[in-house]
C-alpha distance (Angstrom), angle and dihedral (degrees) to the residues before:
residue distance angle dihedral
A1 . . .
G2 3.77 . .
R3 3.77 125.8 .
P4 3.82 112.1 -89.2
P5 3.81 115.2 -109.0
A6 3.81 116.5 -91.9
R7 3.79 114.4 -99.2
P8 3.79 122.1 -135.6
P9 3.84 117.5 -105.3
V10 3.79 115.2 -74.5
S11 3.82 122.7 -141.1
Q12 3.80 124.4 -133.7
S13 3.78 88.0 -98.9
G14 3.83 89.7 61.8
Q15 3.82 96.6 -111.8
E16 3.78 121.5 125.3
R17 3.78 113.2 -100.8
S18 3.78 122.2 -141.2
P19 3.82 111.7 -103.7
R20 3.77 122.0 -119.9
P21 3.82 110.2 -81.8
P22 3.84 109.1 -100.0
G23 3.78 128.7 -130.7
A24 3.77 113.9 -3.0
G25 3.82 91.4 15.9
A26 3.80 92.3 58.2
A27 3.80 90.9 49.2
Q28 3.79 89.9 49.4
Y29 3.81 92.0 54.2
A30 3.81 90.0 46.6
A31 3.81 89.5 54.9
L32 3.80 89.7 49.6
D33 3.80 90.7 51.0
E34 3.80 89.6 51.4
A35 3.82 92.0 51.6
W36 3.80 90.7 48.1
T37 3.81 93.9 49.0
A38 3.81 89.9 49.2
R39 3.84 89.3 50.4
R40 3.80 92.1 -123.3
W41 3.78 92.2 151.8
D42 3.82 98.5 170.7
D43 3.79 91.3 49.3
Y44 3.79 90.4 48.2
L45 3.80 94.2 50.9
E46 3.79 93.2 45.7
R47 3.80 89.7 58.7
A48 3.79 101.4 31.3
L49 3.81 104.1 41.9
P50 3.84 95.9 69.0
Q51 3.81 89.2 49.8
A52 3.80 91.8 49.1
R53 3.80 90.5 52.1
A54 3.79 90.0 49.5
L55 3.81 90.1 53.0
V56 3.80 90.8 51.4
S57 3.80 89.9 50.1
E58 3.81 91.9 49.6
R59 3.78 91.0 49.8
G60 3.79 90.1 50.5
E61 3.81 91.2 52.1
Q62 3.82 98.9 41.5
G63 3.81 100.3 29.7
E64 3.80 120.0 -161.6
M65 3.80 90.9 -13.4
R66 3.80 88.4 75.2
R67 3.79 106.6 82.3
F68 3.79 121.1 -175.4
A69 3.79 127.1 -125.1
P70 3.84 117.4 -128.1
D71 3.82 92.2 -102.3
E72 3.79 90.5 52.1
I73 3.80 91.9 50.3
T74 3.80 90.2 50.5
L75 3.81 90.8 48.7
L76 3.82 92.7 53.2
S77 3.80 91.8 46.7
R78 3.79 95.1 47.7
C79 3.79 93.8 48.1
A80 3.79 89.9 52.4
R81 3.82 92.1 46.8
L82 3.79 90.3 55.7
L83 3.80 95.8 43.9
D84 3.81 102.0 41.0
P85 3.85 110.7 90.3
A86 3.81 90.3 -167.6
L87 3.81 88.7 70.4
D88 3.81 96.2 52.9
G89 3.80 107.8 149.1
V90 3.81 95.6 8.0
S91 3.82 113.8 133.7
G92 3.78 90.0 1.5
L93 3.81 94.5 -65.1
Q94 3.76 128.8 125.9
A95 3.79 113.8 -143.3
L96 3.78 116.3 -136.9
D97 3.78 113.8 -97.0
A98 3.79 116.4 -95.4
G99 3.79 94.3 -100.4
A100 3.78 94.4 50.8
A101 3.79 91.9 45.0
A102 3.80 91.3 51.1
A103 3.79 90.3 51.9
R104 3.81 93.0 50.5
C105 3.80 104.1 40.8
Q106 3.76 141.7 34.7
P107 3.82 121.0 -110.2
G108 3.78 110.6 -74.9
E109 3.79 93.5 4.6
P110 3.85 96.6 126.1
A111 3.80 90.2 54.9
V112 3.81 91.0 52.4
F113 3.81 88.7 53.9
W114 3.80 89.6 48.2
E115 3.79 92.7 50.8
L116 3.78 94.1 51.7
A117 3.81 94.3 44.4
A118 3.80 93.1 46.4
A119 3.79 90.4 52.9
E120 3.81 85.9 59.1
H121 3.84 91.6 51.7
D122 3.81 99.1 -103.7
A123 3.82 107.0 165.0
H124 3.82 96.3 -146.1
A125 3.78 90.8 50.7
Q126 3.79 90.9 49.9
L127 3.81 89.2 51.6
A128 3.80 91.4 49.7
L129 3.80 93.6 49.0
G130 3.79 90.3 48.4
L131 3.79 90.4 53.8
R132 3.79 91.9 45.8
C133 3.81 92.1 50.3
A134 3.81 89.1 51.2
R135 3.84 90.9 44.1
M136 3.80 90.6 -133.0
R137 3.77 145.8 103.7
V138 3.81 123.5 -110.3
D139 3.82 91.3 -91.1
G140 3.82 91.7 54.6
R141 3.80 97.8 -103.9
R142 3.79 115.4 140.1
C143 3.79 117.1 -104.8
S144 3.78 116.0 -108.3
N145 3.79 120.5 -103.2
G146 3.77 90.5 -103.4
Q147 3.77 92.4 56.2
V148 3.81 91.5 46.8
A149 3.80 88.7 52.0
D150 3.80 88.7 51.7
V151 3.80 89.0 53.7
H152 3.82 89.0 49.3
V153 3.80 92.1 55.6
A154 3.80 93.0 40.9
N155 3.78 93.7 52.8
A156 3.79 89.2 53.3
H157 3.82 91.7 50.9
V158 3.80 93.5 46.8
A159 3.78 93.7 44.4
N160 3.80 92.3 50.5
A161 3.81 91.2 46.4
H162 3.80 96.5 50.6
V163 3.81 108.1 20.7
A164 3.77 120.9 71.7
N165 3.80 98.1 -163.4
A166 3.79 115.2 78.6
H167 3.81 93.8 -149.9
V168 3.82 90.1 60.3
A169 3.79 90.3 51.9
N170 3.79 89.8 50.4
A171 3.80 89.9 51.4
H172 3.80 89.8 55.2
V173 3.78 90.5 53.5
A174 3.79 94.9 44.0
N175 3.81 91.6 55.6
A176 3.80 95.3 43.8
H177 3.81 94.2 108.1
V178 3.82 96.2 46.1
A179 3.80 120.3 91.2
N180 3.79 111.1 -125.7
F181 3.80 103.6 -160.1
K182 3.80 93.5 176.0
K183 3.80 91.8 60.6
A184 3.79 91.2 39.7
I185 3.81 91.9 55.1
R186 3.80 91.0 49.6
W187 3.81 93.8 52.0
L188 3.80 93.9 42.5
N189 3.80 92.3 50.1
L190 3.80 89.6 52.9
A191 3.81 91.2 50.0
G192 3.79 92.3 46.2
E193 3.79 92.6 50.8
Q194 3.81 87.2 55.5
G195 3.79 90.8 57.5
L196 3.81 106.6 -92.2
A197 3.80 108.3 140.0
E198 3.82 90.0 -168.8
A199 3.80 88.7 66.6
W200 3.81 92.8 57.9
Y201 3.79 90.0 46.7
A202 3.81 91.2 51.2
L203 3.81 89.3 50.2
S204 3.79 89.5 53.8
R205 3.82 88.3 55.0
I206 3.80 92.2 51.4
Y207 3.80 93.8 51.2
I208 3.81 92.5 57.1
K209 3.81 95.9 46.5
P210 3.82 111.2 118.0
E211 3.80 91.0 -143.0
F212 3.81 92.6 56.1
S213 3.81 107.9 98.8
Q214 3.82 92.6 -149.8
R215 3.80 94.9 48.8
N216 3.81 108.9 164.8
V217 3.80 123.2 173.3
A218 3.82 93.1 -165.7
D219 3.81 91.5 55.5
A220 3.79 90.1 45.8
Q221 3.81 90.2 53.6
R222 3.80 91.1 48.6
Y223 3.80 92.5 53.5
L224 3.80 91.0 43.5
Q225 3.81 90.9 53.4
R226 3.79 90.5 49.1
A227 3.79 92.3 52.4
A228 3.80 90.7 47.9
E229 3.79 91.9 50.4
M230 3.80 89.1 52.3
G231 3.81 89.7 55.5
Y232 3.81 103.7 -101.0
R233 3.79 105.1 156.5
D234 3.79 99.9 -149.4
A235 3.80 90.0 51.2
Q236 3.80 91.1 49.6
L237 3.79 90.8 50.6
E238 3.80 92.0 50.0
C239 3.82 92.0 47.0
G240 3.80 87.7 53.2
H241 3.80 92.3 50.5
N242 3.80 92.1 46.9
A243 3.79 93.3 50.2
W244 3.81 92.2 47.6
R245 3.80 92.0 51.3
A246 3.82 89.9 49.6
R247 3.81 95.2 53.7
R248 3.81 92.4 105.7
E249 3.80 89.2 61.5
N250 3.80 90.7 51.1
E251 3.78 121.9 2.9
N252 3.82 90.6 -148.3
N253 3.80 89.0 67.7
D254 3.79 86.7 85.4
V255 3.82 87.5 66.3
R256 3.82 89.2 54.9
A257 3.79 90.0 46.4
V258 3.80 92.1 54.8
Y259 3.81 90.8 47.6
W260 3.81 94.5 55.7
L261 3.79 94.8 38.4
Q262 3.80 90.7 52.9
K263 3.80 88.6 53.0
A264 3.81 91.3 50.6
A265 3.80 92.8 44.3
A266 3.80 90.4 52.5
Q267 3.82 87.1 59.2
G268 3.79 93.1 52.6
S269 3.82 104.5 -90.7
H270 3.81 107.0 155.0
E271 3.80 90.3 -170.9
A272 3.81 89.9 58.4
V273 3.80 91.2 49.3
E274 3.80 91.7 52.8
L275 3.80 93.3 48.0
L276 3.81 91.3 48.7
R277 3.79 89.5 55.5
K278 3.78 87.7 56.2
I279 3.81 97.5 43.9
A280 3.80 101.5 39.6
P281 3.81 111.2 16.5
R282 3.79 122.0 173.2
A283 3.79 107.8 -116.2
T284 3.82 112.0 -129.2
A285 3.82 102.6 173.1
A286 3.81 118.3 116.4
P287 3.84 97.0 -100.3
Y288 3.82 88.2 59.6
T289 3.81 97.7 46.9
E290 3.81 106.7 36.4
T291 3.82 96.0 73.5
G292 3.79 93.1 51.1
R293 3.80 91.2 51.7
L294 3.82 89.8 63.9
L295 3.80 91.1 72.0
A296 3.80 98.5 72.7
S297 3.82 95.6 47.2
H298 3.84 99.1 44.0
T299 3.80 104.6 42.7
D300 3.81 94.5 128.5
A301 3.80 95.2 47.9
L302 3.80 91.5 49.8
A303 3.81 95.6 48.4
A304 3.82 92.5 89.2
H305 3.82 92.8 46.9
P306 3.83 106.9 57.1
L307 3.82 95.7 170.4
L308 3.79 93.6 53.8
A309 3.81 90.6 43.1
A310 3.80 90.1 52.5
R311 3.80 91.8 50.3
I312 3.79 92.0 51.6
E313 3.81 89.2 48.0
L314 3.81 88.5 53.7
A315 3.79 89.1 52.1
A316 3.80 90.1 51.6
L317 3.81 93.7 47.5
F318 3.79 100.0 44.5
G319 3.80 106.6 22.7
L320 3.81 99.9 -108.1
S321 3.77 125.3 174.4
R322 3.80 118.7 -123.1
A323 3.81 93.8 -99.7
E324 3.81 91.6 46.6
A325 3.79 92.3 49.9
L326 3.81 94.4 48.0
L327 3.82 98.8 42.2
L328 3.80 105.0 34.3
D329 3.80 117.4 122.4
V330 3.78 93.4 -134.8
G331 3.80 98.8 -163.6
A332 3.80 94.0 48.3
A333 3.81 92.2 44.7
D334 3.80 95.5 56.8
Q335 3.81 110.3 91.1
G336 3.79 95.7 166.5
H337 3.79 97.7 -113.2
C338 3.81 96.5 39.0
L339 3.80 145.3 9.7
V340 3.79 120.8 -114.1
I341 3.80 104.6 -144.7
D342 3.79 102.9 -158.5
I343 3.82 120.2 150.1
R344 3.81 97.1 147.2
A345 3.81 93.0 120.8
S346 3.82 90.8 61.0
Y347 3.78 101.8 26.2
G348 3.78 114.1 40.0
R349 3.81 97.3 -166.3
S350 3.80 94.9 58.3
K351 3.80 128.5 99.0
R352 3.77 127.4 -142.4
R353 3.81 113.2 -110.7
L354 3.79 141.3 162.7
V355 3.79 129.6 -124.1
M356 3.80 119.7 -167.5
V357 3.79 124.3 -130.0
E358 3.79 97.9 -129.7
S359 3.80 107.2 176.5
A360 3.78 143.5 32.0
Q361 3.80 89.4 -113.3
E362 3.81 91.3 56.5
R363 3.80 90.4 47.0
E364 3.81 91.7 50.6
A365 3.80 93.3 48.6
L366 3.81 91.9 46.2
D367 3.81 91.5 50.7
R368 3.79 89.7 53.0
I369 3.80 92.7 49.1
V370 3.81 93.1 46.0
R371 3.81 89.7 53.2
L372 3.79 89.2 52.1
F373 3.82 91.2 55.0
E374 3.81 94.6 39.5
Q375 3.82 96.0 107.3
V376 3.82 96.1 27.6
D377 3.80 125.4 106.2
C378 3.81 102.1 -133.5
G379 3.81 92.3 -167.2
P380 3.82 127.6 96.1
A381 3.81 91.0 -90.0
G382 3.81 91.0 58.6
P383 3.81 128.5 92.8
E384 3.81 92.8 -85.1
G385 3.81 94.2 59.5
N386 3.79 126.2 -150.2
Y387 3.76 127.3 -35.6
R388 3.81 94.8 -89.1
Q389 3.80 90.7 53.8
R390 3.80 92.5 47.4
L391 3.77 90.9 48.5
Y392 3.82 91.1 50.1
R393 3.82 91.0 50.1
L394 3.79 91.0 51.0
R395 3.79 92.0 49.4
T396 3.80 97.4 47.0
L397 3.79 98.5 41.0
L398 3.77 96.1 46.2
N399 3.78 97.9 28.8
V400 3.81 90.0 -125.5
A401 3.79 122.0 162.3
I402 3.82 109.9 -128.2
P403 3.82 113.4 -162.3
G404 3.78 116.4 -142.8
N405 3.81 96.8 -134.5
D406 3.80 104.6 37.1
A407 3.77 127.4 134.5
D408 3.80 90.9 -81.0
G409 3.77 91.5 62.4
G410 3.82 98.8 -107.6
A411 3.78 112.3 -156.3
D412 3.82 91.7 -0.5
I413 3.79 93.1 72.6
E414 3.77 124.1 122.5
L415 3.82 106.2 -112.7
A416 3.79 117.0 -141.2
A417 3.79 92.8 -149.8
């Protein structure tokens, strides 16, 4: 018995999907992929837009019997992403300005592309339809009147292309200006489940809208967190702001704030950079630099005292004062992305503060120091003793003069033992 002939790809709806065009067609799609990867948007549209229009025409003639191949779905979605001004900045793309878009496409044409691609489970098309149903941008702002008018025309085109009954088409047009959050949530959930962080962020905007009857701040926060975890910068920035504002409820929220703001800053958020400078500044005044400077000039003396040497290295790396360097519980202070400098239990005049870990070299050195202190009791009952004993060891080993009334408090400190 011979092997049965291969069947063409089948869509999730169970209908056979058209295979990728062979020969010249495959080469044509490869050239389009190359233009897209190189971000040559004008070149891409010049080649792809006529094909997208041909696909729409074929679908209109053949109806649901015409299934699209994966390359055709991608082509429809990409054309719409470049032509739809409502998606400016989404997925790293810049939509053409309104004038250029009007010159290239017919009214409502991007939405027709979206509708067809979304029906074939394209994530970007699902995101776009969710935003159109909600009549908003990804950040929750309402679409302009021009964009709503575009939706109005598009709904009429799509309805007439896919719906036989005229009264259904008229219903689509009549509701074109009304936000349908139920449909929006459905489309955005589908896009989010396919890995688009923007969809979760858009959902978080819907759930805090006053006009949404099922407004729920807890759900909004859950979607926001999900978008942030997937790397969406605006969500990370907002998570950082939220955590910083909530620090009075729990002082450790500032650690969460720094975490998310560092993520946003790494993606180019200037607002996150400025807030980080406020939350976790590097101290540069003399009391925070003089202890670290001892490391380079007393290497030999410190060789026999690895714990003290490690503490002075910490002071040099992160700008710690003498009291902070000598009293810090190193393991508890390390939060991965930052150090929590908190010696209030041993040194009453100190204030809790954060210092960011800013480089791979700092992270590597901190990991080494944390391992050194892993089995060490950093409290006054440990091998290093109380603050007075640590201060005496520093003075005698390094022959350093320690004033009694310096910025660290000198003899006025609160001893832990």
